[in-house]
N, C-alpha and C positions, 0 to 999 in steps of 0.2 A: 544594277547600276554601278558604275565605277566609283572609286573613292573620290576622284576629282569631281564627278557629277554630284555626288552626295554633298560635297562641300559647298556646292552652289545653292543648296536648299538652306537658306540662312535664317530660318524662322524658329529656331529652337527657343523655347520660352525662357524668360529671365526669372529671377527669384520672385517677382511680383505677379507672374503670370497665373492665370486661372487654371484649374485642373483641366486635363486633356478633354474630359467628357464635355465640359462647358464650352471649350473652344470648338469642338466638333459640332455641338448643338447649334452654336451661333452660325457656323458655316453652313450647316444643313438647313437652317431657316432661310438663308439666301436661295438655296436650291428649291425650297418649298415655294418661295415667291416666283422664281423663274419658271418652275414646272407648272405652276398654276396658270400663269399667263400664256405660256407656250401651247399647252394642250387645251386650256379653256377657250382660247380664241378659235380653235378648230371646232370645238363642240358648240360654240355660239354662232357659227357660220350661218345656219339657217335662219337666225334671228336678226343679225345685223345686216345681212345681205339685202333684204327688202327695204330696211330703213334707209340704207344708203343708195337704193335704186339700182342694184346690180344683181346678176344671177349667181348661182353657186360656183361655176367655174371661174368667173371673174373675182368672186370673193376669195377664192383660193390664192389670188395674187397678194392679198393682204397677209396671208400666212407666209408667202414667199418673201414679202418685203421685210418681215421680221427676221427671217432666215438670212437674207442678204445683209442686214445690219450686223448679225453675228459674224458672218463670213468676213466682212470688212473690218469690223471693230476688233475682233480677237487678235489678229496679228498686229494691227496698227497700234493698239493700246499696249500690247505686250512689249513691243519694240520701243515706243516712245516713253513708256513708264518704267524702263529697265532700272533706273536709279531711284525710283519711288519706293519707300518702305511698304511692304506688302499689306500691313494693317491699314495704312492711310489709303492705299489704292483700293482695297476692298470696300472701305466706307464710301469713297468717291464713286465707285462703280454702282453701289446700291442706290445712292442718291440720283445718279443719272437714270437708273432703271425706274425709280419712282417717278421721275419727270416724264419719261417716255410713256408710261402707262397712264399717267394723269392726262397727257395730251390725247391719248387714245380715247379716253372717256368722254372728251368734249369734242372730238372730231365731228364736223358737220357735213363732210362730204367724203366720197371715196378717195379722192386724191390726198386730202388731209389725213385720212386714216392710214393710207400708205406711208406717208411721211412720219406719222407718229409711231407706227409699228417699226419702221426702220430705226428711229432713235431708240426705241425700247430695246431693240436687238443689239445695239452696239456694245453694251457692257457684258452681255451674256457670256460669251466665250472667255473673255479675259477673267471674269469672276471665277468661273469654274476652274480655269487653268491655275490661277493663283491659289484658290482654295485647295486644289488637289495637292499642290506642293507643300502648303502649310500642313495639311493633314498627314502627308507622307513623312514630314519631318518630325512628327510627334510619336512615331511608332517604329518598331524594328523593320528594317528593309524587307524582310520576308513576309510582312503583313501589309505591304503597301496597297495592294488591290482592295483588301478588306477595309483599310482606313478610308480609302477614297469611296468605297461603297457606302460607308456611314455618311459621308458628305452627300452622296447621291441619294441617300434615303430621303432627304428633304424633297428631292424632285419626285421620287417614286411615290412617296406618301401623299404628295400633292395630287397625284392622279387618283388617289383613293378618297381624299378629303377635300382638298382645295378645288380641284376641277369640278367635281359634282356640285360642290357648294356654289362656285361661281356660275355654273350652268343653271342651278336652281334659282339663284338670285336673279340671273339674267331673264329667266322665264317669268318670275314673279313680279319684279319691279323694273325690268329693263336691262338690256345687255350692257349698257354703259356702267352699271354698278359693279359688274364683274371686274372691270379694269380699275375702278376705284378701290375695290378690295385688294387687288394686287399692289397698287401704289402704297396703300397703308402697310401691307406686309413688308414691302421693301424698306420703308422708313423704320419700321420696327427692327428689321435685320441690321440696318446701319447702326442702330443704338446698341444691339447685342454685340456686334463686332467691336465697337468702340469700348465696350465694357470688358470683354473677355479675350479678344485676340492678343497674341503676344506682341510686345513692342520691340521690334528689332530693326537694325539698320540693314540696308541692302548690302549684298556682297561687295567687297572693295573693288573687284574686277568686273562688276556688272556694267554692261554698256549695250547700246543698240546693236553695235557690230557683233558682239559676242552672241546675242540672241539670234541675229540673222544667220549665224553659222549653221543653224538647223536646216536651212534651205539647201545646203550643199549635200545633204545626206540622202542617198537613194532610199534607204529603209524608212526614213521619215515620210517621204512622199508615198511610198507603197502602203504604209500603215494608214495614212490619211485617206488614200483612195479606197481602202477596204471600208472605212466608215462612210465616206461620201457616197459610195454606190450601194454598199450592202445594207446600210441602215435606212435607205430611202423607201424600202418596201413597207416598213411599219408606218411611215408617215403617209404613204399613198393610201393606205386603208383607213388610218385613224382620222385623217382630215375629212373624209366623206362618210365617216361612220354614222354621225347623227342624221345626215340626209338619207343614208341607206336604211336606217331604222324607220324613218318616217315614210319613205316612198316605196321601198322594196319589201321590207319585213311588215310594213303597215302596222307598226306598234304605236302605242300612245307616246306622246312626248315625255311623259313621266318615266318611261323606261330608259331614256337616254342617260340620266345620271346613274342608274343602276348598272348599265353596261360600262360606263366610265369607271365605276368602282371596280368592276370585275377586271377591266384592263389594268387598273392600278395595282390590283392584287397580283396579277401575273407579272407586272413590271417589277414590283418590289421583291417578289420571290425569286424571279430570274436574276435580279441585281445581286442578291446575296449568294445565290447558288453559283453564278458565274464568277464572282469575286473569289469565292472559296476555291473553285477549280483553277482559276487563273494563277493564284499564288502557288499552285503545284505544277501544272502543265499549261503554260500560257498559250502558245500558238495552237495546239490541238483544241483548246477550249474555244478559241476564236472560230476555228473551222466548224466545231460542233454547233455553235450558236447560229452561224450562217445557214447550215443545213437544216436545223430546226425551223428557222424562220422561212426558208424556201418552201418546205413542206407545208407548214401551217398556212402560209399565204396562198399556196396553190389550192388548198382545200376550201378556203374562205368563200369563194363565189358560190359553192354548192351549199353553203350553210346559211345564206342570207334570207332564205324563205321563211324561217321560223325562229322565234326567240330561243327555243329549246336547243337548236343546233348552233345558232349564232353565238350565244353566251359562252359556251366552252371554247369556241374558236377565238373569241376576243381575249380570253385568258391566255391561251397558248401563244397568240401573236404578241401579247404584252410581255411574255417571258423573254422574247428575243431582245428586249431593251437592255439586257445586261451586257450587250456587246460594248457599250461605251466604256464601262469600267475596265474590261479586258484591254481595249485598245489604248486607254489612258496609261495603263501600266506598261504596255509595249513601247509607247513613246518615251517613257522615262528611261527605258533600256537603250534606245537607239538614238536619242537626241544629243548625247554628249553634254557639252557645256550649256547648250541652249534650252534649258529645261522650261523656262517660263513661256517662251514662244511656242515650243512644241506642245506643251500642255494646253495652251490657248487654242492652237490650231486644231486640236482634236475636236473642239466644239465648232470651229469653222467647218470642219469636215461633216460633222453630224447635221449642221444646219444647211450645208449644201444639200445633204440628203433631204432635209426638211423642205427645201425649195424644189429639188428635183422630183421627189416622189409625188407631191401634189400636182406639180406641173404636168408630168407624164400621165398621171391618173386623170387629170382634167382633160387632157387631149383625148384619152380613151373614151371618156364620158361624152365629150363633144362630138366624137366620131360616131356616136350612136351605139356603142358597145354596152352601155348601161353601167350603173353604179357597182354591181358585183365585179365588173372587170378590173376594178382597182386591185383586187387580190392577185390577178395574173400579172399585172404590172409590178406589183410588189415582189412576187416570186422571181420574176426576171431580174429585178434589181438585187435581190439577195444572191442569186446565182452570179451576177456580175461581181459582187463583193468577194465571192469565193474564188473567182479567177485571180483577183489581185492578191488574195491570201496565198494562192499557189505560187504566184510570181515572187512574192516576198520570201517564201520558204526556199524556193529554188535559188534565188539570189544569195540568200544566207549560206546555203550549202556550197554554192560555187565559191564563195569567199572563204570557205574553210572554217567557218565559225561553229 
């Protein structure tokens, strides 16, 4: 990142600021809340679908509605809130997130649920984008990916603890309580950020027009395309994992939280491993993750017949989730002065993947190819991400960088 770009990260703590570890913990708690709702909604799909009177492919649209909220909200909020202090913005985003999940908990129909999930998704991308910049400002530039990985630990740990807990609660006392849990987590996060996040003013030259300058950069768009396409494979499988366990593997519903924990372990391990590698060789790391995902997803359909083969594949697919950390770092390098918008757009890209993967997988299921076919859909999407990675590398070499 250039010196000019670094100067845009205006969140250095003042003399009264909390220790770095507490700031990162507060930011990670927001990731924990977001990760819990994003992934738990998928795992609760077999339970809320009958209650709302819809089938599994239609219930997948609820997942897509949340993703659409992220895609719309991330750039819109990043641009309109360019002059808002980052601490205040993070608190407001968590309060909006709490509201969206509270509305999800009381939704009485499919269409109300769609609207509530859209509202819940609006603050997602902007939160992670701003949190990434705050985290990066607290450490040496050579450790940016690892700092952001610590923030993302909240999301990855949510897949080990929060998602299985929300799923278990949903099975025991009703799926609506899973969303009530997330709403409470969001309110707690707002309090932690208010207590620990540094109080700083926005950069003097911050403006919506400055942020919009990111949209002029070819490498920004190519990086976003890598995430929007390449990450869709993981969501294609994860969205229908619970349904696959019940109808293909024919395992007990009690095994769903176990497999979710295994996925979370893979996601957490992959997040840290990819961050470590990305701080050393960024673009080769991105390619490696995409190839890993493509292979694991292609094998997945052959592993769904037994828990003994399905469980390790779930871990391996989860490891591919580290792609987000690497691409967040890449955007910091190519976005120039528009750091906030670029960071937020990373999560728009991944939630485009969150919408695209389940949509294409749902089409494959509806066409009669069966739930295991979600793995082949996912492998194709990972391969598509690799194509955009190659285009990015070729464009960079052509530019002589």
